[in-house]
N, C-alpha and C positions, 0 to 999 in steps of 0.2 A: 504494500497499499505506501503511497505516496502520502508520506507523512507531512509534508510541505503543502500540498493540494486541501488537503484533511484541515490543517491547522487555517489555511485562509478561509474555507468555510465555518469553521468555529469562531473566528474573528468577524464574519458575515454577523452570525446570529447574536453575539455579543453586543456587535454594534447597534444590531436591530434591536434587541431588546433594551437596549439604553437610551435608543431613540437618537443615537451618534450619526445623522444626515453624512456628516464630515466624513467619518470612518467608512460608513457604507459607499458612497461616492468613490472615495480613493482605491477600493478593489473592484469598481466595476470600471470594462472597457469602455470608452467615449461611445462607441455603439451599442454596447449591451442593451438587452430587453429585459424586463422581470415582469414574469406574468404570474398572478397572484389569485388566491381563492377568495380575497374580500370583494368580490364584484356583487357577491351574494350579499354581502352588506351595503349594497349602494357605492363603494369606490370603486375608480379606477380597475380594469381588469389588468393593465398594464401599465408600467412605469419606466421612465429611462434615466440614464446617469444624469445627475444634474436636477433630476427633479425627485429626490428622496425627501428631502425636507418637506416638500408639499403633500407627498405621500403620506408621510408621518403625521403631519396636522389634522390631514384628512381621518387618517385613521383612528388617531387620539380622539377627535370630535365626534365619532360613531360610536367607539368601544371603548372601554375603560380596563385597564390592567392587561394589556395584549401581551401575552408573553410566549414564545416558541421555546419549546422545552425538548431538544434532542435526545434520544434515545442510544442512536447508533448512526455510523457512519460506512458507508460504502464508497468504494473505490474501483473503476476499471477505465485505465487509460487517462485522458482529460476528463474524464467524468466522475463528480462525485456526490452522492446521494445521500441526503441528511432526513433521517425517520425519527418522527417525534411526534408530540401533539401539541396543537395551540390552544391556549387557556387565555380567556378573556370572561368581560361582560358587557352586554350590550349596555348603553349610557342610560338610553329611555327606559329600556325594558328592563335592566338589571337581569337579564335570564342571563346564566351561567353557560359559557361554552367550553367545553372540552372535546375537539376532535382532534382525529389523526389525521398527518399528513406527510408528505414527502416533497422535498425539494431535490430537483435536480439543477447540477451544476457544472457549466462548461467552462474549465479553465485555461486559459492559453494564456503563456506570456505572465503567470503568476496575476493575471487578472479575470474576471469573469467576462464571459460573453454571453452567455446564456443564464438566467436563473427561471426555472419554471417550475411552480407548485402545483401538487395533485393532491386531491382530499383521499387518494386509495394508495397503499405502497406498494403493491405490486403492478399497477400501472406506472409509479414513477421507475422503479425498477427495471422494467421491459422498454420505458423510452429509452433508458441509457443504456441499454444491452446488455440487462444482469436479469437474471432468475433468482426466486425466492430461495 
């Protein structure tokens, strides 16, 4: 396993959970695309490098205490898959969310060129060319 790529993914989630938009943007290739699950909550389905602070602002206006908790990392070539759970509560509804998710990262030159999130671990692993 490329420990360097896994460490980059860990850094991404540390910055995500801290809402450190600058740290997230430093990890992204300028042409990177990020696909999220938060479209279900009325947020943009995608965001690009340089738009992270706007994404975090919208996320925190919609949901409270959003936290990605990663249980496992899988790596194959330039792909790293983070498997975990997204925990939060709706700002208006106060309904708690605890949903499994997986994010596929494509790493090139120590930056993410693609970040795609799935609500199904197996789909994410298959998208990265891995099997459970």
